[in-house]
Structure formats: C-alpha cells, structure tokens
C-alpha positions, -999 to 999 in steps of 0.1 A, spaced: 123 -769 -125 88 -782 -131 78 -800 -163 57 -771 -174 86 -746 -169 109 -770 -187 86 -772 -217 83 -734 -218 121 -731 -217 125 -755 -245 98 -738 -266 114 -703 -260 149 -715 -269 135 -734 -299 119 -703 -313 151 -683 -308 171 -709 -326 147 -709 -355 148 -671 -357 186 -672 -356 188 -698 -384 163 -680 -406 180 -646 -402 215 -660 -407 204 -680 -437 190 -648 -453 221 -628 -446 244 -655 -459 223 -658 -491 231 -622 -498 269 -624 -496 294 -634 -523 324 -656 -517 344 -647 -548 356 -613 -560 339 -596 -589 351 -569 -613 332 -553 -641 351 -540 -671 342 -520 -702 347 -539 -735 340 -531 -771 307 -550 -768 296 -533 -736 304 -544 -701 314 -578 -687 317 -590 -651 344 -616 -642 345 -636 -609 375 -651 -591 403 -639 -568 416 -603 -573 452 -592 -565 468 -559 -570 456 -523 -570 457 -518 -608 465 -534 -630 445 -562 -614 453 -599 -616 421 -620 -616 424 -658 -609 393 -676 -620 378 -708 -605 394 -729 -632 429 -713 -626 428 -690 -655 447 -658 -648 436 -625 -664 453 -591 -662 430 -562 -662 442 -526 -668 429 -499 -644 414 -478 -672 392 -507 -684 374 -511 -651 338 -498 -652 326 -471 -627 297 -473 -602 287 -442 -583 321 -427 -590 340 -458 -577 356 -487 -596 331 -515 -601 350 -539 -579 332 -561 -553 355 -581 -530 343 -615 -518 342 -623 -481 375 -641 -482 393 -611 -496 377 -588 -471 391 -609 -443 425 -611 -460 427 -573 -464 416 -565 -429 441 -547 -406 445 -573 -379 465 -550 -356 435 -527 -354 413 -556 -344 437 -564 -316 437 -527 -306 399 -529 -305 401 -557 -279 423 -535 -257 399 -505 -261 370 -528 -251 385 -538 -217 379 -505 -198 342 -510 -205 341 -541 -183 360 -523 -156 334 -495 -156 306 -521 -157 320 -535 -124 317 -500 -108 282 -496 -121 271 -529 -106 287 -520 -73 267 -487 -73 235 -505 -82 239 -529 -53 248 -501 -29 216 -484 -37 198 -515 -23 221 -515 8 240 -545 -5 277 -540 1 299 -558 -25 334 -544 -32 345 -531 -65 369 -559 -74 343 -585 -65 317 -567 -86 341 -565 -115 349 -602 -113 312 -611 -113 306 -589 -143 336 -603 -162 327 -639 -154 291 -632 -162 301 -618 -197 321 -649 -203 293 -673 -193 269 -655 -216 291 -665 -245 298 -701 -233 261 -708 -227 249 -690 -258 215 -708 -261 203 -695 -227 222 -662 -231 213 -653 -194 237 -678 -177 259 -648 -167 230 -630 -151 219 -661 -132 255 -666 -121 256 -630 -107 222 -634 -90 233 -665 -73 267 -652 -62 253 -620 -47 222 -636 -32 242 -663 -13 261 -636 6 232 -614 18 198 -619 34 183 -594 9 175 -620 -16 149 -601 -36 171 -571 -40 201 -592 -49 182 -611 -76 164 -581 -91 194 -557 -90 210 -578 -117 180 -573 -139 179 -536 -129 215 -533 -138 207 -545 -173 178 -521 -176 200 -492 -165 226 -503 -190 200 -503 -218 187 -469 -208 222 -454 -208 228 -469 -242 196 -455 -257 205 -421 -242 240 -423 -258 224 -432 -292 199 -403 -290 227 -378 -281 249 -390 -309 221 -390 -335 213 -354 -325 249 -343 -329 250 -360 -363 222 -339 -377 218 -359 -409 185 -371 -423 171 -403 -437 176 -434 -416 195 -414 -390 165 -391 -385 142 -420 -380 165 -435 -353 167 -401 -337 130 -397 -332 126 -433 -320 154 -431 -294 143 -398 -281 107 -411 -278 121 -441 -258 140 -417 -235 109 -395 -231 86 -424 -224 110 -437 -198 112 -403 -181 74 -398 -181 68 -434 -168 93 -429 -140 78 -395 -130 42 -409 -129 53 -440 -110 73 -421 -84 48 -392 -80 33 -390 -45 0 -381 -61 0 -413 -82 10 -434 -52 -18 -419 -31 -43 -431 -57 -30 -467 -57 -58 -491 -45 -37 -508 -18 -67 -527 -4 -71 -544 -38 -34 -548 -45 -29 -566 -12 -52 -594 -24 -28 -601 -53 -8 -634 -48 27 -628 -36 19 -591 -31 48 -588 -5 72 -597 -33 59 -569 -55 60 -546 -25 98 -553 -22 102 -546 -59 85 -513 -54 108 -506 -25 137 -512 -48 124 -485 -72 121 -461 -43 156 -469 -32 169 -460 -66 151 -427 -63 164 -421 -28 199 -428 -40 193 -408 -72 229 -397 -74 240 -434 -75 214 -441 -101 224 -411 -122 261 -421 -118 252 -456 -130 235 -442 -162 265 -419 -168 288 -448 -163 269 -468 -189 273 -439 -214 311 -438 -207 315 -476 -209 296 -477 -242 318 -450 -256 347 -474 -250 329 -505 -263 314 -489 -294 348 -472 -300 363 -506 -302 337 -516 -328 345 -484 -348 382 -495 -348 370 -528 -363 351 -509 -390 383 -490 -398 402 -523 -399 378 -535 -426 382 -503 -446 347 -488 -441 342 -455 -459 342 -434 -427 356 -400 -437 344 -373 -412 332 -366 -377 295 -369 -387 302 -404 -401 318 -413 -367 287 -400 -348 264 -420 -371 285 -452 -368 286 -448 -330 248 -445 -329 244 -475 -353 266 -497 -332 246 -487 -301 214 -495 -320 229 -529 -329 235 -537 -293 199 -528 -285 187 -551 -313 210 -579 -301 196 -576 -266 160 -584 -278 155 -620 -268 142 -634 -301 175 -649 -313 205 -667 -299 229 -639 -288 213 -617 -313 229 -637 -341 211 -630 -374 191 -601 -361 221 -579 -354 235 -588 -388 202 -577 -405 203 -544 -385 239 -538 -396 230 -545 -432 204 -517 -431 224 -492 -411 259 -496 -425 251 -500 -462 263 -464 -471 297 -472 -456 307 -507 -470 296 -537 -490 275 -564 -475 305 -587 -473 324 -561 -453 294 -555 -430 290 -592 -423 328 -594 -415 323 -565 -392 295 -584 -373 320 -613 -369 347 -589 -358 324 -573 -332 316 -607 -317 353 -617 -318 362 -586 -299 335 -592 -273 345 -628 -268 382 -621 -266 377 -593 -241 356 -617 -219 382 -644 -218 398 -630 -185 364 -638 -170 369 -674 -179 403 -674 -162 388 -658 -131 361 -684 -131 386 -712 -132 408 -697 -105 381 -684 -81 358 -702 -57 328 -700 -81 305 -725 -98 276 -722 -122 245 -727 -100 224 -758 -106 186 -756 -113 179 -766 -77 202 -738 -63 186 -712 -86 151 -723 -76 161 -721 -39 174 -685 -44 143 -675 -63 118 -690 -38 137 -673 -9 136 -640 -28 99 -643 -34 93 -649 3 119 -622 13 137 -648 34 174 -658 35 184 -690 16 212 -713 26 246 -701 15 
C-alpha cells in the first residue's frame, strides 16, 4: 500500500472513530443508571432514585443504603402507566436470557441462506464455488468483520481473496463480493418497504415508507436505463475507450450484463436476501420481547421488523465503526414508542451480541480450515490482476 493510500485509510478510519465516539457519547449521556419512581405525596409529587425491587409494593434501595417501601397506589401515573423508569442495570437484570439464546438460534439460518446467495451470485459470473465453500466463506467473513471492527471490511477482503485465488476471473471474483453486498442491501430495502406498506400506520412509519419505496423505484429506473439497448447505443464508446483502465470498466459492465442474462439467479438472490433478513430481524424481535418492549399486535411487529431493517441500513453506512453510535441513534428515534431509552440501548447491545455469537462458528471454521487473512501485498496483487483482467498467483 502506498504512503498516500495509507494516509487516506488512516484519515477515513479516524473520521469513523470520531463519529462513533461522538454518537455513543451522546446516547450514553441520555441514559440513566439507577431506577427512578415518582410518587404522589401530600405536597405534590416526588421522585426517588435507587434500585427497585418488587411489583407493588415496591422496595427502593437508595445509594446510601436507605430502604423505602412504596405502596402501589401512591405511584404517580404517566400516560396511563406507573411513573417508573428502570435504570440500565435493572433492564439487563430483568431480561429474559433464554429468549436471547433463542434469538441466536433463529439468526443462524440467515447465514446458511447467505451462503446460497453468494453461490448464486458467483454462478452468474461463471465462477463455480460449491454451497458449503460459499457458506464457509460467508460465515468466516462475518466473523472477521467483528474481529477487525475498525476496518469493518476484513471479511469482504477475505472473501475476495479466497475466491480470486481459485479462478482466473479476478475482476469478477473481486467485484462479486461487492455486488453481493449491494444485492443484500437492495433486498433489505425491499423487505422494509413491503413491511411498512403492510403496517399502514402514519407518522415516522409513513416517512420511512416513502423513502424506501423511492429507493426501490430509483434502483429499478436506474437499472432499466442502464440496461436498455437504446441507452447503450447512445454510449460514446470512442470517448470512453480513452478513459484510463477502460478495459477494467468494460469487465464491470459485462458483470452487470451477466446479472441480467442470469436474471433468475439475480431475482433468486434478492428473494433469498428477503428470506434471510426475515430470520435475522426475527431474532432481533425476539431480543426486543426479551427486554419487555411494548409490542402488542401484528402491526407493531411489522413496524419493528421494518425498523430493524432500517437499523441495518443505517449501520451499513460507512461513517462509523460497525455502525456503533449511529445505529443506537436510529433505534432511539424509531423504537421510542415501544420502550424506554435504557431498554432501547440494551436492545442495541443485544442485537450486536446475537450477531457476534452467531458468527463464532466462522471463527472455528477459520481456525480449522486452510485459510488466512490476506496481507496487504496479497490484496494488492489480487486487485492489480483484477484491473488487468489477468490471473494472479494462487
């Protein structure tokens, strides 16, 4: 890696770390660590802080060890609910851990479907990699993305390298990994748009609905214009051929055409994304139930599914480290009708714990298999060979 590229990498990661710290600092400044209960007294209302136990009467242990018993009928009401706000410690303590464990189990099929989608995307580019090998690469890639959190693309680089070293179609091997990500994002946005339409509620949900459908429509129109024979006949090839590394861009264009020629594989990949996200976001929904979110009906389930999908989209924007801070801020806005801020932050922690735990088999496969994380020199060799459209040493 050249000195200029290294400086750009350091700058990019530095900005992401700063964004992460600022966003997390803001979120953490909003939470409370101790429980709070507001009661009605002869002089008005009073709020006490400490550790609450019981479901009424309540036992409140203050920071100085003072124990106070509070009758249920003396608790003030807020929006028809008792004015009780549990601190983050109590939220964790009251969580249904068995449901968190079940959420991990529900997440695993998503990775198995992800492996099939990757196999299909490679097949569309005439690269033959078996299902089990594709699944192993996805599982290990997911694990490496957590281990190397700062770069957050270590798993993608790993998959690019492992596929490219076994084929002479270097450009296709490298770019298919990126294309797989784009297809995953498109399928996720389509799932969110569908669920928001089924929800039918207004407010924030309505805003998300129009934004996601606009993204889907823009993608469809863009693909139609790009692939249209009329548009392609108008392309100034004589000028484009003067562009540096034009042959590289020609191969990228060929990849797009391959996706269209194998449209059934492409459509199946998008459908697979929707199915795998139903499993993954379903596991997040279980985590929300484990934290006692106020989810009472099917419409709430649709909304939460859509919000979890939107959270994944926000986390995928490369402005923070693994979306830390930015995803929490998105959750804070979206899930405020369903839980307190403390519970929402615990949910964000639970989602990351589910993702990490479900990716651990990838770490085991990495240690047992004949794999290694590519060095900078190996990555540069693959990338340079891909740009030239030539084989690189395996």
